[in-house]
PyMOL Python script that loads the backbone (N, CA, C, O; Angstrom):
from pymol import cmd

cmd.read_pdbstr("""\
ATOM      1  N   MET A   1    -137.348 103.537 -67.115  1.00  0.00           N
ATOM      2  CA  MET A   1    -136.520 103.854 -68.262  1.00  0.00           C
ATOM      3  C   MET A   1    -137.240 103.379 -69.522  1.00  0.00           C
ATOM      4  O   MET A   1    -137.962 102.383 -69.507  1.00  0.00           O
ATOM      5  N   ASN A   2    -137.031 104.096 -70.579  1.00  0.00           N
ATOM      6  CA  ASN A   2    -137.623 103.789 -71.876  1.00  0.00           C
ATOM      7  C   ASN A   2    -137.149 102.414 -72.347  1.00  0.00           C
ATOM      8  O   ASN A   2    -135.965 102.096 -72.238  1.00  0.00           O
ATOM      9  N   SER A   3    -138.065 101.599 -72.869  1.00  0.00           N
ATOM     10  CA  SER A   3    -137.707 100.232 -73.296  1.00  0.00           C
ATOM     11  C   SER A   3    -136.721 100.234 -74.466  1.00  0.00           C
ATOM     12  O   SER A   3    -135.893  99.330 -74.579  1.00  0.00           O
ATOM     13  N   ILE A   4    -136.804 101.231 -75.328  1.00  0.00           N
ATOM     14  CA  ILE A   4    -135.853 101.323 -76.441  1.00  0.00           C
ATOM     15  C   ILE A   4    -134.457 101.614 -75.908  1.00  0.00           C
ATOM     16  O   ILE A   4    -133.477 101.032 -76.372  1.00  0.00           O
ATOM     17  N   LEU A   5    -134.368 102.511 -74.937  1.00  0.00           N
ATOM     18  CA  LEU A   5    -133.084 102.841 -74.318  1.00  0.00           C
ATOM     19  C   LEU A   5    -132.514 101.621 -73.585  1.00  0.00           C
ATOM     20  O   LEU A   5    -131.316 101.349 -73.663  1.00  0.00           O
ATOM     21  N   GLU A   6    -133.369 100.898 -72.880  1.00  0.00           N
ATOM     22  CA  GLU A   6    -132.926  99.678 -72.201  1.00  0.00           C
ATOM     23  C   GLU A   6    -132.367  98.661 -73.196  1.00  0.00           C
ATOM     24  O   GLU A   6    -131.342  98.030 -72.934  1.00  0.00           O
ATOM     25  N   GLU A   7    -133.033  98.506 -74.321  1.00  0.00           N
ATOM     26  CA  GLU A   7    -132.572  97.573 -75.352  1.00  0.00           C
ATOM     27  C   GLU A   7    -131.225  98.023 -75.931  1.00  0.00           C
ATOM     28  O   GLU A   7    -130.344  97.199 -76.176  1.00  0.00           O
ATOM     29  N   ASP A   8    -131.074  99.327 -76.146  1.00  0.00           N
ATOM     30  CA  ASP A   8    -129.805  99.861 -76.651  1.00  0.00           C
ATOM     31  C   ASP A   8    -128.662  99.595 -75.666  1.00  0.00           C
ATOM     32  O   ASP A   8    -127.567  99.211 -76.076  1.00  0.00           O
ATOM     33  N   ILE A   9    -128.912  99.796 -74.390  1.00  0.00           N
ATOM     34  CA  ILE A   9    -127.889  99.562 -73.365  1.00  0.00           C
ATOM     35  C   ILE A   9    -127.522  98.083 -73.320  1.00  0.00           C
ATOM     36  O   ILE A   9    -126.348  97.737 -73.182  1.00  0.00           O
ATOM     37  N   LYS A  10    -128.513  97.218 -73.435  1.00  0.00           N
ATOM     38  CA  LYS A  10    -128.250  95.775 -73.465  1.00  0.00           C
ATOM     39  C   LYS A  10    -127.398  95.412 -74.677  1.00  0.00           C
ATOM     40  O   LYS A  10    -126.467  94.614 -74.566  1.00  0.00           O
ATOM     41  N   ASN A  11    -127.711  95.993 -75.829  1.00  0.00           N
ATOM     42  CA  ASN A  11    -126.938  95.723 -77.046  1.00  0.00           C
ATOM     43  C   ASN A  11    -125.488  96.195 -76.907  1.00  0.00           C
ATOM     44  O   ASN A  11    -124.565  95.525 -77.370  1.00  0.00           O
ATOM     45  N   ILE A  12    -125.297  97.338 -76.275  1.00  0.00           N
ATOM     46  CA  ILE A  12    -123.939  97.834 -76.047  1.00  0.00           C
ATOM     47  C   ILE A  12    -123.193  96.887 -75.115  1.00  0.00           C
ATOM     48  O   ILE A  12    -122.047  96.524 -75.381  1.00  0.00           O
ATOM     49  N   ALA A  13    -123.841  96.488 -74.023  1.00  0.00           N
ATOM     50  CA  ALA A  13    -123.207  95.601 -73.045  1.00  0.00           C
ATOM     51  C   ALA A  13    -122.897  94.225 -73.637  1.00  0.00           C
ATOM     52  O   ALA A  13    -121.940  93.572 -73.220  1.00  0.00           O
ATOM     53  N   ASP A  14    -123.698  93.785 -74.601  1.00  0.00           N
ATOM     54  CA  ASP A  14    -123.486  92.479 -75.233  1.00  0.00           C
ATOM     55  C   ASP A  14    -122.546  92.541 -76.439  1.00  0.00           C
ATOM     56  O   ASP A  14    -122.223  91.514 -77.037  1.00  0.00           O
ATOM     57  N   SER A  15    -122.118  93.739 -76.785  1.00  0.00           N
ATOM     58  CA  SER A  15    -121.298  93.933 -77.980  1.00  0.00           C
ATOM     59  C   SER A  15    -119.956  93.218 -77.881  1.00  0.00           C
ATOM     60  O   SER A  15    -119.297  93.238 -76.841  1.00  0.00           O
ATOM     61  N   LYS A  16    -119.571  92.591 -78.974  1.00  0.00           N
ATOM     62  CA  LYS A  16    -118.260  91.942 -79.065  1.00  0.00           C
ATOM     63  C   LYS A  16    -117.199  92.929 -79.559  1.00  0.00           C
ATOM     64  O   LYS A  16    -116.015  92.596 -79.599  1.00  0.00           O
ATOM     65  N   LEU A  17    -117.619  94.141 -79.934  1.00  0.00           N
ATOM     66  CA  LEU A  17    -116.681  95.157 -80.411  1.00  0.00           C
ATOM     67  C   LEU A  17    -115.853  95.761 -79.273  1.00  0.00           C
ATOM     68  O   LEU A  17    -114.803  96.358 -79.507  1.00  0.00           O
ATOM     69  N   VAL A  18    -116.336  95.599 -78.045  1.00  0.00           N
ATOM     70  CA  VAL A  18    -115.634  96.125 -76.877  1.00  0.00           C
ATOM     71  C   VAL A  18    -115.036  94.957 -76.108  1.00  0.00           C
ATOM     72  O   VAL A  18    -115.726  93.980 -75.817  1.00  0.00           O
ATOM     73  N   ASN A  19    -113.769  95.055 -75.784  1.00  0.00           N
ATOM     74  CA  ASN A  19    -113.131  94.033 -74.951  1.00  0.00           C
ATOM     75  C   ASN A  19    -113.403  94.396 -73.487  1.00  0.00           C
ATOM     76  O   ASN A  19    -112.599  95.067 -72.840  1.00  0.00           O
ATOM     77  N   TRP A  20    -114.540  93.943 -72.986  1.00  0.00           N
ATOM     78  CA  TRP A  20    -114.991  94.321 -71.647  1.00  0.00           C
ATOM     79  C   TRP A  20    -114.028  93.846 -70.564  1.00  0.00           C
ATOM     80  O   TRP A  20    -113.897  94.496 -69.526  1.00  0.00           O
ATOM     81  N   GLN A  21    -113.357  92.728 -70.790  1.00  0.00           N
ATOM     82  CA  GLN A  21    -112.449  92.195 -69.772  1.00  0.00           C
ATOM     83  C   GLN A  21    -111.247  93.113 -69.534  1.00  0.00           C
ATOM     84  O   GLN A  21    -110.593  93.026 -68.494  1.00  0.00           O
ATOM     85  N   GLU A  22    -110.959  93.992 -70.498  1.00  0.00           N
ATOM     86  CA  GLU A  22    -109.892  94.975 -70.316  1.00  0.00           C
ATOM     87  C   GLU A  22    -110.182  95.909 -69.144  1.00  0.00           C
ATOM     88  O   GLU A  22    -109.258  96.449 -68.535  1.00  0.00           O
ATOM     89  N   PHE A  23    -111.458  96.099 -68.827  1.00  0.00           N
ATOM     90  CA  PHE A  23    -111.864  96.998 -67.763  1.00  0.00           C
ATOM     91  C   PHE A  23    -111.977  96.296 -66.409  1.00  0.00           C
ATOM     92  O   PHE A  23    -112.145  96.957 -65.384  1.00  0.00           O
ATOM     93  N   ASN A  24    -111.888  94.985 -66.393  1.00  0.00           N
ATOM     94  CA  ASN A  24    -111.993  94.229 -65.143  1.00  0.00           C
ATOM     95  C   ASN A  24    -110.814  94.563 -64.236  1.00  0.00           C
ATOM     96  O   ASN A  24    -109.674  94.638 -64.693  1.00  0.00           O
ATOM     97  N   ASN A  25    -111.091  94.762 -62.959  1.00  0.00           N
ATOM     98  CA  ASN A  25    -110.086  95.099 -61.938  1.00  0.00           C
ATOM     99  C   ASN A  25    -109.383  96.421 -62.232  1.00  0.00           C
ATOM    100  O   ASN A  25    -108.198  96.566 -61.933  1.00  0.00           O
ATOM    101  N   LYS A  26    -110.091  97.377 -62.809  1.00  0.00           N
ATOM    102  CA  LYS A  26    -109.537  98.694 -63.124  1.00  0.00           C
ATOM    103  C   LYS A  26    -110.350  99.782 -62.447  1.00  0.00           C
ATOM    104  O   LYS A  26    -111.448  99.543 -61.946  1.00  0.00           O
ATOM    105  N   SER A  27    -109.792 100.973 -62.443  1.00  0.00           N
ATOM    106  CA  SER A  27    -110.498 102.179 -62.016  1.00  0.00           C
ATOM    107  C   SER A  27    -110.556 103.119 -63.208  1.00  0.00           C
ATOM    108  O   SER A  27    -109.561 103.300 -63.910  1.00  0.00           O
ATOM    109  N   ILE A  28    -111.722 103.719 -63.437  1.00  0.00           N
ATOM    110  CA  ILE A  28    -111.853 104.656 -64.552  1.00  0.00           C
ATOM    111  C   ILE A  28    -112.543 105.928 -64.069  1.00  0.00           C
ATOM    112  O   ILE A  28    -113.322 105.905 -63.115  1.00  0.00           O
ATOM    113  N   LEU A  29    -112.246 107.027 -64.738  1.00  0.00           N
ATOM    114  CA  LEU A  29    -112.878 108.309 -64.465  1.00  0.00           C
ATOM    115  C   LEU A  29    -113.699 108.690 -65.687  1.00  0.00           C
ATOM    116  O   LEU A  29    -113.205 108.670 -66.814  1.00  0.00           O
ATOM    117  N   ILE A  30    -114.960 109.037 -65.449  1.00  0.00           N
ATOM    118  CA  ILE A  30    -115.844 109.456 -66.538  1.00  0.00           C
ATOM    119  C   ILE A  30    -116.304 110.871 -66.224  1.00  0.00           C
ATOM    120  O   ILE A  30    -116.945 111.112 -65.200  1.00  0.00           O
ATOM    121  N   THR A  31    -115.972 111.811 -67.115  1.00  0.00           N
ATOM    122  CA  THR A  31    -116.437 113.187 -66.953  1.00  0.00           C
ATOM    123  C   THR A  31    -117.634 113.405 -67.864  1.00  0.00           C
ATOM    124  O   THR A  31    -117.763 112.754 -68.901  1.00  0.00           O
ATOM    125  N   GLY A  32    -118.494 114.312 -67.477  1.00  0.00           N
ATOM    126  CA  GLY A  32    -119.714 114.543 -68.259  1.00  0.00           C
ATOM    127  C   GLY A  32    -120.729 113.446 -68.034  1.00  0.00           C
ATOM    128  O   GLY A  32    -121.482 113.094 -68.942  1.00  0.00           O
ATOM    129  N   ALA A  33    -120.754 112.905 -66.833  1.00  0.00           N
ATOM    130  CA  ALA A  33    -121.548 111.708 -66.532  1.00  0.00           C
ATOM    131  C   ALA A  33    -123.054 111.895 -66.685  1.00  0.00           C
ATOM    132  O   ALA A  33    -123.777 110.914 -66.859  1.00  0.00           O
ATOM    133  N   THR A  34    -123.538 113.128 -66.624  1.00  0.00           N
ATOM    134  CA  THR A  34    -124.978 113.329 -66.769  1.00  0.00           C
ATOM    135  C   THR A  34    -125.383 113.577 -68.217  1.00  0.00           C
ATOM    136  O   THR A  34    -126.564 113.766 -68.509  1.00  0.00           O
ATOM    137  N   GLY A  35    -124.410 113.578 -69.122  1.00  0.00           N
ATOM    138  CA  GLY A  35    -124.707 113.723 -70.548  1.00  0.00           C
ATOM    139  C   GLY A  35    -125.215 112.423 -71.136  1.00  0.00           C
ATOM    140  O   GLY A  35    -125.136 111.374 -70.496  1.00  0.00           O
ATOM    141  N   LEU A  36    -125.729 112.484 -72.334  1.00  0.00           N
ATOM    142  CA  LEU A  36    -126.351 111.327 -72.977  1.00  0.00           C
ATOM    143  C   LEU A  36    -125.371 110.169 -73.157  1.00  0.00           C
ATOM    144  O   LEU A  36    -125.638 109.054 -72.709  1.00  0.00           O
ATOM    145  N   ILE A  37    -124.249 110.429 -73.805  1.00  0.00           N
ATOM    146  CA  ILE A  37    -123.321 109.346 -74.133  1.00  0.00           C
ATOM    147  C   ILE A  37    -122.716 108.742 -72.869  1.00  0.00           C
ATOM    148  O   ILE A  37    -122.687 107.521 -72.717  1.00  0.00           O
ATOM    149  N   CYS A  38    -122.237 109.584 -71.972  1.00  0.00           N
ATOM    150  CA  CYS A  38    -121.583 109.059 -70.764  1.00  0.00           C
ATOM    151  C   CYS A  38    -122.561 108.348 -69.841  1.00  0.00           C
ATOM    152  O   CYS A  38    -122.199 107.346 -69.222  1.00  0.00           O
ATOM    153  N   SER A  39    -123.791 108.840 -69.733  1.00  0.00           N
ATOM    154  CA  SER A  39    -124.755 108.170 -68.858  1.00  0.00           C
ATOM    155  C   SER A  39    -125.095 106.779 -69.395  1.00  0.00           C
ATOM    156  O   SER A  39    -125.280 105.843 -68.617  1.00  0.00           O
ATOM    157  N   ILE A  40    -125.178 106.640 -70.714  1.00  0.00           N
ATOM    158  CA  ILE A  40    -125.432 105.326 -71.315  1.00  0.00           C
ATOM    159  C   ILE A  40    -124.221 104.420 -71.125  1.00  0.00           C
ATOM    160  O   ILE A  40    -124.365 103.228 -70.852  1.00  0.00           O
ATOM    161  N   MET A  41    -123.032 104.989 -71.272  1.00  0.00           N
ATOM    162  CA  MET A  41    -121.807 104.219 -71.074  1.00  0.00           C
ATOM    163  C   MET A  41    -121.731 103.688 -69.629  1.00  0.00           C
ATOM    164  O   MET A  41    -121.366 102.533 -69.412  1.00  0.00           O
ATOM    165  N   ILE A  42    -122.068 104.514 -68.671  1.00  0.00           N
ATOM    166  CA  ILE A  42    -122.067 104.089 -67.264  1.00  0.00           C
ATOM    167  C   ILE A  42    -123.062 102.955 -67.050  1.00  0.00           C
ATOM    168  O   ILE A  42    -122.752 101.976 -66.372  1.00  0.00           O
ATOM    169  N   LYS A  43    -124.244 103.081 -67.622  1.00  0.00           N
ATOM    170  CA  LYS A  43    -125.261 102.026 -67.474  1.00  0.00           C
ATOM    171  C   LYS A  43    -124.808 100.723 -68.115  1.00  0.00           C
ATOM    172  O   LYS A  43    -125.094  99.643 -67.599  1.00  0.00           O
ATOM    173  N   ALA A  44    -124.099 100.818 -69.246  1.00  0.00           N
ATOM    174  CA  ALA A  44    -123.584  99.609 -69.908  1.00  0.00           C
ATOM    175  C   ALA A  44    -122.516  98.948 -69.036  1.00  0.00           C
ATOM    176  O   ALA A  44    -122.498  97.725 -68.901  1.00  0.00           O
ATOM    177  N   PHE A  45    -121.627  99.747 -68.444  1.00  0.00           N
ATOM    178  CA  PHE A  45    -120.621  99.194 -67.526  1.00  0.00           C
ATOM    179  C   PHE A  45    -121.299  98.498 -66.345  1.00  0.00           C
ATOM    180  O   PHE A  45    -120.877  97.418 -65.932  1.00  0.00           O
ATOM    181  N   CYS A  46    -122.341  99.115 -65.808  1.00  0.00           N
ATOM    182  CA  CYS A  46    -123.063  98.508 -64.672  1.00  0.00           C
ATOM    183  C   CYS A  46    -123.728  97.198 -65.080  1.00  0.00           C
ATOM    184  O   CYS A  46    -123.756  96.250 -64.295  1.00  0.00           O
ATOM    185  N   LYS A  47    -124.255  97.135 -66.280  1.00  0.00           N
ATOM    186  CA  LYS A  47    -124.919  95.923 -66.761  1.00  0.00           C
ATOM    187  C   LYS A  47    -123.925  94.763 -66.887  1.00  0.00           C
ATOM    188  O   LYS A  47    -124.294  93.607 -66.679  1.00  0.00           O
ATOM    189  N   LYS A  48    -122.670  95.068 -67.226  1.00  0.00           N
ATOM    190  CA  LYS A  48    -121.641  94.026 -67.373  1.00  0.00           C
ATOM    191  C   LYS A  48    -121.213  93.439 -66.036  1.00  0.00           C
ATOM    192  O   LYS A  48    -120.685  92.327 -66.000  1.00  0.00           O
ATOM    193  N   LYS A  49    -121.427  94.153 -64.940  1.00  0.00           N
ATOM    194  CA  LYS A  49    -121.080  93.689 -63.599  1.00  0.00           C
ATOM    195  C   LYS A  49    -119.610  93.271 -63.498  1.00  0.00           C
ATOM    196  O   LYS A  49    -119.278  92.185 -63.023  1.00  0.00           O
ATOM    197  N   LEU A  50    -118.761  94.161 -63.957  1.00  0.00           N
ATOM    198  CA  LEU A  50    -117.321  93.929 -63.862  1.00  0.00           C
ATOM    199  C   LEU A  50    -116.819  94.355 -62.494  1.00  0.00           C
ATOM    200  O   LEU A  50    -117.489  95.111 -61.790  1.00  0.00           O
ATOM    201  N   ASN A  51    -115.654  93.877 -62.121  1.00  0.00           N
ATOM    202  CA  ASN A  51    -115.003  94.348 -60.910  1.00  0.00           C
ATOM    203  C   ASN A  51    -114.296  95.650 -61.297  1.00  0.00           C
ATOM    204  O   ASN A  51    -113.108  95.655 -61.620  1.00  0.00           O
ATOM    205  N   LEU A  52    -115.045  96.741 -61.258  1.00  0.00           N
ATOM    206  CA  LEU A  52    -114.593  98.008 -61.804  1.00  0.00           C
ATOM    207  C   LEU A  52    -114.949  99.131 -60.839  1.00  0.00           C
ATOM    208  O   LEU A  52    -116.077  99.206 -60.351  1.00  0.00           O
ATOM    209  N   LYS A  53    -113.981 100.007 -60.567  1.00  0.00           N
ATOM    210  CA  LYS A  53    -114.270 101.210 -59.788  1.00  0.00           C
ATOM    211  C   LYS A  53    -114.508 102.327 -60.786  1.00  0.00           C
ATOM    212  O   LYS A  53    -113.645 102.645 -61.605  1.00  0.00           O
ATOM    213  N   MET A  54    -115.696 102.920 -60.705  1.00  0.00           N
ATOM    214  CA  MET A  54    -116.058 103.988 -61.614  1.00  0.00           C
ATOM    215  C   MET A  54    -116.198 105.284 -60.829  1.00  0.00           C
ATOM    216  O   MET A  54    -116.970 105.366 -59.873  1.00  0.00           O
ATOM    217  N   TYR A  55    -115.456 106.280 -61.239  1.00  0.00           N
ATOM    218  CA  TYR A  55    -115.587 107.612 -60.680  1.00  0.00           C
ATOM    219  C   TYR A  55    -116.188 108.468 -61.779  1.00  0.00           C
ATOM    220  O   TYR A  55    -115.701 108.473 -62.910  1.00  0.00           O
ATOM    221  N   HIS A  56    -117.252 109.197 -61.443  1.00  0.00           N
ATOM    222  CA  HIS A  56    -117.892 109.995 -62.476  1.00  0.00           C
ATOM    223  C   HIS A  56    -118.228 111.375 -61.945  1.00  0.00           C
ATOM    224  O   HIS A  56    -118.494 111.568 -60.759  1.00  0.00           O
ATOM    225  N   HIS A  57    -118.205 112.317 -62.854  1.00  0.00           N
ATOM    226  CA  HIS A  57    -118.464 113.703 -62.514  1.00  0.00           C
ATOM    227  C   HIS A  57    -119.385 114.294 -63.574  1.00  0.00           C
ATOM    228  O   HIS A  57    -119.205 114.067 -64.770  1.00  0.00           O
ATOM    229  N   GLY A  58    -120.364 115.049 -63.120  1.00  0.00           N
ATOM    230  CA  GLY A  58    -121.274 115.713 -64.051  1.00  0.00           C
ATOM    231  C   GLY A  58    -121.746 117.030 -63.452  1.00  0.00           C
ATOM    232  O   GLY A  58    -121.465 117.323 -62.289  1.00  0.00           O
ATOM    233  N   ARG A  59    -122.441 117.803 -64.220  1.00  0.00           N
ATOM    234  CA  ARG A  59    -122.910 119.115 -63.757  1.00  0.00           C
ATOM    235  C   ARG A  59    -124.085 119.014 -62.794  1.00  0.00           C
ATOM    236  O   ARG A  59    -124.200 119.815 -61.866  1.00  0.00           O
ATOM    237  N   SER A  60    -124.943 118.047 -63.005  1.00  0.00           N
ATOM    238  CA  SER A  60    -126.181 117.946 -62.242  1.00  0.00           C
ATOM    239  C   SER A  60    -125.968 117.106 -60.986  1.00  0.00           C
ATOM    240  O   SER A  60    -125.253 116.105 -61.015  1.00  0.00           O
ATOM    241  N   LYS A  61    -126.599 117.522 -59.877  1.00  0.00           N
ATOM    242  CA  LYS A  61    -126.555 116.718 -58.655  1.00  0.00           C
ATOM    243  C   LYS A  61    -127.430 115.484 -58.798  1.00  0.00           C
ATOM    244  O   LYS A  61    -127.161 114.445 -58.195  1.00  0.00           O
ATOM    245  N   GLN A  62    -128.478 115.608 -59.604  1.00  0.00           N
ATOM    246  CA  GLN A  62    -129.353 114.451 -59.859  1.00  0.00           C
ATOM    247  C   GLN A  62    -128.706 113.623 -60.946  1.00  0.00           C
ATOM    248  O   GLN A  62    -128.573 114.071 -62.085  1.00  0.00           O
ATOM    249  N   PHE A  63    -128.308 112.427 -60.599  1.00  0.00           N
ATOM    250  CA  PHE A  63    -127.571 111.577 -61.517  1.00  0.00           C
ATOM    251  C   PHE A  63    -128.473 110.533 -62.118  1.00  0.00           C
ATOM    252  O   PHE A  63    -129.452 110.118 -61.499  1.00  0.00           O
ATOM    253  N   ILE A  64    -128.150 110.103 -63.324  1.00  0.00           N
ATOM    254  CA  ILE A  64    -128.898 109.142 -64.111  1.00  0.00           C
ATOM    255  C   ILE A  64    -129.885 108.429 -63.302  1.00  0.00           C
ATOM    256  O   ILE A  64    -130.606 107.575 -63.818  1.00  0.00           O
TER     257      ILE A  64
END
""", "prot")
cmd.dss("prot")
cmd.show_as("cartoon", "prot")
cmd.util.cbc("prot")
cmd.orient("prot")
């Protein structure tokens, strides 16, 4: 992965603007998962390592 993209994902995951604990012990559905915004959002959720069930759907079989 591109180092700039990795840094952006880290910055999103470290952001205080999002109350990440709100997502703890939840299930969420993400549509458009292979798109730019949603794929970055999924990676940020994964970086936070929350107890979160993520269901995602996208057009491509090859996922992020």
